[in-house]
Backbone as a chain_set.jsonl record, in Angstrom:
{"seq": "MSQKICKNKGNIIPVFFFLFLILQIALVLASSNSDFDQILKPLQTVYDLVKYAATLVAGLVLLFAGLKYIVSGADPGKREKAKNMVMYVIIGLMVIWAAPFVVKLILG", "coords": {"N": [[33.772, 3.401, -12.225], [32.586, 2.324, -9.941], [30.391, 3.953, -9.685], [28.585, 3.116, -11.63], [27.828, 0.651, -10.632], [26.447, 1.376, -8.313], [24.284, 2.747, -9.426], [22.789, 0.723, -10.593], [21.67, -0.749, -8.562], [18.959, -0.568, -7.876], [17.653, -2.157, -9.675], [17.381, -4.776, -8.898], [15.086, -5.595, -7.522], [12.8, -5.734, -9.37], [13.821, -7.831, -10.923], [13.938, -9.9, -9.062], [11.188, -10.334, -8.557], [10.371, -11.107, -11.112], [11.825, -13.49, -11.436], [10.656, -14.947, -9.371], [8.063, -15.199, -10.352], [8.559, -16.736, -12.661], [9.532, -19.037, -11.412], [7.221, -19.96, -10.097], [5.605, -20.573, -12.312], [7.167, -22.571, -13.524], [7.088, -24.553, -11.554], [4.419, -25.263, -11.655], [4.186, -26.343, -14.215], [5.915, -28.5, -14.037], [5.04, -30.463, -12.265], [2.577, -32.691, -10.842], [-0.812, -32.158, -9.618], [-1.021, -32.902, -6.839], [1.666, -33.078, -6.051], [2.425, -30.508, -6.651], [0.925, -28.956, -4.825], [2.142, -29.71, -2.414], [4.704, -28.733, -2.819], [4.246, -26.037, -3.236], [3.148, -25.036, -0.866], [5.092, -24.308, 1.278], [6.386, -22.265, -0.162], [4.321, -20.476, -0.624], [3.797, -19.664, 1.964], [6.169, -18.273, 2.582], [5.995, -16.302, 0.611], [3.645, -14.955, 1.441], [4.524, -13.945, 3.91], [6.55, -12.174, 3.053], [4.989, -10.477, 1.499], [3.215, -9.278, 3.382], [5.067, -8.087, 5.106], [6.287, -6.291, 3.352], [4.102, -4.682, 2.83], [3.691, -3.517, 5.323], [6.093, -2.054, 5.582], [5.735, -0.38, 3.382], [3.565, 1.131, 4.237], [4.755, 2.591, 6.29], [6.62, 4.037, 4.791], [4.879, 5.523, 3.211], [3.766, 7.14, 5.211], [6.062, 8.566, 5.958], [6.563, 9.879, 3.512], [4.299, 11.481, 3.352], [4.683, 13.165, 5.568], [7.022, 14.361, 4.714], [6.089, 15.762, 2.51], [4.357, 17.583, 3.755], [6.151, 19.07, 5.299], [7.711, 20.215, 3.366], [7.085, 22.758, 2.509], [7.398, 25.658, 0.589], [9.051, 24.675, -1.336], [9.307, 23.38, -4.432], [10.75, 21.231, -5.447], [11.198, 19.427, -3.317], [8.543, 18.785, -2.75], [7.843, 17.468, -5.108], [9.532, 15.235, -4.995], [8.434, 13.929, -2.782], [5.878, 13.339, -3.77], [6.591, 11.601, -5.857], [7.662, 9.535, -4.351], [5.389, 8.531, -3.046], [3.958, 7.644, -5.291], [5.666, 5.595, -6.269], [5.6, 3.8, -4.142], [2.914, 3.012, -4.148], [2.719, 1.811, -6.675], [4.529, -0.293, -6.296], [3.216, -1.749, -4.274], [0.948, -2.533, -5.69], [2.091, -4.273, -7.558], [3.135, -6.287, -5.895], [0.815, -7.286, -4.609], [-0.698, -8.069, -6.785], [0.635, -10.12, -8.06], [-0.005, -12.98, -7.55], [-2.48, -13.118, -8.844], [-1.834, -12.579, -11.469], [-0.26, -14.791, -12.084], [-2.194, -16.839, -11.859], [-3.848, -16.016, -13.924], [-2.202, -16.336, -16.171], [-1.733, -19.091, -16.119], [-4.211, -20.096, -16.368]], "CA": [[33.182, 2.074, -12.297], [31.724, 2.098, -8.783], [29.144, 4.692, -9.864], [27.67, 2.286, -12.407], [27.314, -0.392, -9.741], [25.469, 1.989, -7.424], [23.095, 3.116, -10.182], [22.039, -0.47, -10.964], [21.183, -1.46, -7.382], [17.51, -0.538, -7.858], [17.113, -3.097, -10.652], [17.335, -6.134, -8.351], [13.731, -5.933, -7.072], [12.003, -6.29, -10.47], [14.395, -9.116, -11.333], [13.502, -10.875, -8.059], [9.784, -10.667, -8.783], [10.292, -11.844, -12.37], [12.292, -14.851, -11.164], [9.634, -15.587, -8.551], [6.974, -15.534, -11.266], [9.033, -17.852, -13.482], [9.598, -20.212, -10.542], [5.869, -20.462, -9.91], [5.159, -21.183, -13.564], [7.919, -23.815, -13.711], [6.569, -25.552, -10.623], [3.12, -25.72, -12.145], [4.381, -27.172, -15.399], [6.766, -29.65, -13.775], [4.538, -31.432, -11.301], [1.141, -32.949, -10.815], [-1.515, -31.32, -8.644], [-0.695, -33.224, -5.448], [3.055, -32.661, -5.829], [2.461, -29.05, -6.708], [0.417, -28.428, -3.56], [3.157, -29.92, -1.375], [5.833, -27.846, -3.096], [3.833, -24.644, -3.18], [2.743, -24.621, 0.478], [6.12, -23.485, 1.944], [6.642, -21.066, -0.947], [3.206, -19.559, -0.381], [4.01, -19.115, 3.304], [7.232, -17.27, 2.466], [5.451, -15.189, -0.178], [2.728, -14.204, 2.289], [5.336, -13.207, 4.878], [7.185, -11.057, 2.347], [3.933, -9.551, 1.072], [2.736, -8.5, 4.53], [6.173, -7.253, 5.587], [6.427, -5.185, 2.399], [2.96, -3.789, 3.029], [3.972, -2.754, 6.538], [7.149, -1.089, 5.249], [5.144, 0.594, 2.474], [2.768, 2.043, 5.059], [5.68, 3.507, 6.968], [7.189, 4.93, 3.776], [3.815, 6.48, 2.875], [3.716, 8.093, 6.318], [7.246, 9.413, 5.823], [6.378, 10.736, 2.338], [3.308, 12.492, 3.71], [5.342, 14.148, 6.431], [7.974, 15.091, 3.877], [5.295, 16.683, 1.697], [3.853, 18.645, 4.628], [7.267, 19.881, 5.765], [8.441, 20.778, 2.232], [6.815, 24.192, 2.411], [7.268, 26.223, -0.755], [10.073, 24.098, -2.214], [8.653, 22.446, -5.354], [11.583, 20.042, -5.625], [10.906, 18.501, -2.221], [7.175, 18.297, -2.937], [7.851, 16.508, -6.225], [10.15, 14.007, -4.49], [7.455, 13.267, -1.914], [4.841, 12.786, -4.655], [7.166, 10.436, -6.536], [7.788, 8.468, -3.367], [4.05, 7.95, -2.877], [3.627, 6.932, -6.514], [6.456, 4.366, -6.334], [5.103, 2.875, -3.118], [1.633, 2.469, -4.603], [3.007, 0.879, -7.783], [5.137, -1.481, -5.701], [2.17, -2.526, -3.6], [0.105, -3.153, -6.715], [2.838, -5.403, -8.127], [3.226, -7.351, -4.892], [-0.488, -7.884, -4.346], [-1.287, -8.602, -8.017], [1.436, -11.228, -8.598], [-0.718, -14.261, -7.609], [-3.544, -13.043, -9.836], [-1.186, -12.667, -12.785], [0.127, -16.192, -12.264], [-3.416, -17.593, -12.138], [-4.326, -15.606, -15.241], [-1.328, -16.945, -17.187], [-1.873, -20.55, -16.106], [-5.607, -20.45, -16.702]], "C": [[32.24, 1.82, -11.13], [30.411, 2.859, -8.902], [28.136, 3.882, -10.651], [27.047, 1.196, -11.541], [26.234, 0.191, -8.842], [24.182, 2.345, -8.159], [22.219, 1.909, -10.481], [21.501, -1.237, -9.768], [19.663, -1.535, -7.353], [16.874, -1.553, -8.799], [16.952, -4.503, -10.097], [15.918, -6.536, -7.961], [12.856, -6.427, -8.217], [12.518, -7.639, -10.957], [13.959, -10.208, -10.362], [12.068, -11.3, -8.302], [9.59, -11.432, -10.087], [10.735, -13.291, -12.169], [11.29, -15.622, -10.315], [8.455, -16.022, -9.409], [7.352, -16.725, -12.139], [9.101, -19.13, -12.656], [8.214, -20.799, -10.322], [5.352, -21.148, -11.163], [5.868, -22.515, -13.795], [7.418, -24.91, -12.776], [5.228, -26.106, -11.094], [3.299, -26.67, -13.326], [5.112, -28.474, -15.093], [6.151, -30.722, -12.894], [3.037, -31.616, -11.429], [0.497, -32.09, -9.733], [-1.131, -31.626, -7.204], [0.747, -32.833, -5.118], [3.16, -31.143, -5.782], [1.986, -28.434, -5.399], [1.432, -28.584, -2.437], [4.349, -28.99, -1.568], [5.451, -26.392, -2.856], [3.528, -24.155, -1.766], [3.838, -23.824, 1.202], [6.428, -22.197, 1.171], [5.545, -20.031, -0.734], [3.331, -18.907, 0.993], [5.068, -18.016, 3.279], [6.72, -16.049, 1.7], [4.509, -14.324, 0.664], [3.483, -13.371, 3.322], [5.969, -11.984, 4.224], [6.143, -10.013, 1.955], [3.468, -8.68, 2.237], [3.836, -7.619, 5.119], [6.369, -6.049, 4.66], [5.285, -4.194, 2.542], [3.162, -2.929, 4.272], [5.025, -1.679, 6.267], [6.585, 0.003, 4.334], [4.275, 1.602, 3.237], [3.638, 3.053, 5.783], [6.295, 4.507, 5.989], [6.138, 5.953, 3.332], [3.671, 7.547, 3.961], [4.868, 9.082, 6.229], [7.09, 10.373, 4.644], [5.352, 11.824, 2.615], [3.895, 13.577, 4.591], [6.328, 15.002, 5.636], [7.248, 16.112, 3.007], [4.8, 17.865, 2.535], [4.971, 19.61, 5.013], [7.962, 20.61, 4.615], [8.206, 22.273, 2.055], [6.655, 24.629, 0.968], [8.282, 25.643, -1.737], [9.438, 23.072, -3.149], [9.458, 21.16, -5.583], [11.306, 18.984, -4.564], [9.497, 17.927, -2.34], [7.112, 17.25, -4.033], [8.477, 15.183, -5.796], [9.177, 13.224, -3.613], [6.343, 12.64, -2.749], [5.344, 11.539, -5.374], [7.304, 9.253, -5.593], [6.45, 7.762, -3.157], [3.683, 7.111, -4.107], [4.374, 5.596, -6.599], [5.979, 3.336, -5.311], [3.799, 2.227, -3.578], [1.839, 1.488, -5.75], [3.614, -0.408, -7.245], [4.124, -2.362, -5.002], [1.256, -3.215, -4.609], [0.796, -4.364, -7.324], [2.865, -6.572, -7.152], [1.884, -8.055, -4.712], [-1.111, -8.506, -5.592], [-0.542, -9.819, -8.56], [0.684, -12.562, -8.611], [-1.822, -14.261, -8.659], [-3.0, -13.153, -11.244], [-0.78, -14.108, -13.075], [-1.104, -17.041, -12.592], [-3.976, -17.271, -13.515], [-3.514, -16.276, -16.35], [-1.569, -18.438, -17.267], [-3.293, -21.004, -16.394], [-6.286, -21.022, -15.533]], "O": [[31.207, 1.172, -11.299], [29.416, 2.465, -8.294], [26.94, 3.951, -10.368], [25.874, 0.861, -11.703], [25.202, -0.447, -8.631], [23.099, 2.255, -7.581], [21.004, 2.061, -10.61], [20.914, -2.303, -9.956], [19.124, -2.512, -6.833], [15.667, -1.785, -8.724], [16.416, -5.361, -10.798], [15.575, -7.714, -8.059], [12.208, -7.463, -8.062], [11.731, -8.495, -11.359], [13.644, -11.321, -10.784], [11.756, -12.49, -8.261], [8.734, -12.314, -10.163], [10.094, -14.213, -12.672], [11.096, -16.821, -10.517], [7.909, -17.107, -9.206], [6.54, -17.629, -12.334], [8.759, -20.202, -13.156], [8.051, -22.019, -10.358], [4.724, -22.203, -11.075], [5.238, -23.484, -14.218], [7.336, -26.073, -13.171], [4.953, -27.296, -10.938], [2.62, -27.694, -13.409], [4.946, -29.456, -15.818], [6.713, -31.812, -12.793], [2.335, -30.809, -12.037], [1.192, -31.373, -9.013], [-0.933, -30.702, -6.416], [1.019, -32.318, -4.034], [3.894, -30.579, -4.97], [2.593, -27.479, -4.915], [1.572, -27.693, -1.598], [4.935, -28.514, -0.596], [6.246, -25.613, -2.331], [3.641, -22.959, -1.499], [3.542, -22.74, 1.707], [6.7, -21.16, 1.776], [5.825, -18.834, -0.671], [3.005, -17.731, 1.16], [4.886, -16.957, 3.88], [6.976, -14.909, 2.087], [4.573, -13.096, 0.603], [3.123, -12.222, 3.579], [5.927, -10.887, 4.779], [6.386, -8.811, 2.067], [3.342, -7.465, 2.086], [3.557, -6.514, 5.584], [6.59, -4.93, 5.123], [5.486, -2.989, 2.389], [2.837, -1.742, 4.266], [4.863, -0.53, 6.676], [6.92, 1.177, 4.492], [4.262, 2.789, 2.909], [3.294, 4.232, 5.874], [6.469, 5.68, 6.318], [6.466, 7.118, 3.102], [3.477, 8.723, 3.657], [4.679, 10.286, 6.402], [7.442, 11.548, 4.752], [5.511, 12.959, 2.167], [3.638, 14.763, 4.389], [6.449, 16.207, 5.858], [7.753, 17.215, 2.796], [4.822, 19.009, 2.079], [4.765, 20.824, 5.05], [8.732, 21.538, 4.863], [9.056, 22.971, 1.502], [5.875, 24.047, 0.214], [8.35, 26.1, -2.878], [9.065, 21.989, -2.698], [8.881, 20.114, -5.882], [11.195, 17.797, -4.87], [9.272, 16.746, -2.073], [6.405, 16.251, -3.901], [8.002, 14.119, -6.192], [9.107, 11.997, -3.695], [5.912, 11.524, -2.463], [4.625, 10.547, -5.491], [7.089, 8.107, -5.986], [6.394, 6.533, -3.098], [3.16, 6.004, -3.977], [3.782, 4.579, -6.959], [5.959, 2.138, -5.593], [3.61, 1.022, -3.411], [1.195, 0.439, -5.789], [3.253, -1.497, -7.691], [4.168, -3.586, -5.125], [0.841, -4.355, -4.399], [0.148, -5.379, -7.58], [2.641, -7.717, -7.543], [1.826, -9.284, -4.667], [-1.967, -9.382, -5.475], [-1.057, -10.492, -9.453], [0.734, -13.243, -9.635], [-2.075, -15.284, -9.294], [-3.632, -13.751, -12.115], [-0.944, -14.585, -14.198], [-1.061, -17.87, -13.501], [-4.514, -18.146, -14.194], [-4.074, -16.729, -17.349], [-1.607, -19.002, -18.361], [-3.533, -22.186, -16.638], [-7.462, -21.379, -15.615]]}, "num_chains": 1, "name": "protein.A"}
């Protein structure tokens, strides 16, 4: 039973971003423009902090993946893991940085 719990730990990040997207849409639909600006200002500050912190961490992970790729030598398994790490970091950064644009696109 504990193995199933450990396997599902990686699913929390997409759920967090989905809930964040739903929260932004709900705030837009529930309030007028002046109320929305007052509500959104602290949320935007937190979002910006998380976005820049995640970008910093992603840069460090990219550095680590590059070093891992260089050190892997002739082992194709290690090289593939390093390539996958780079791919996941880039996809994650695209999701984080594109979220505001997706919200604006949905809301018109």
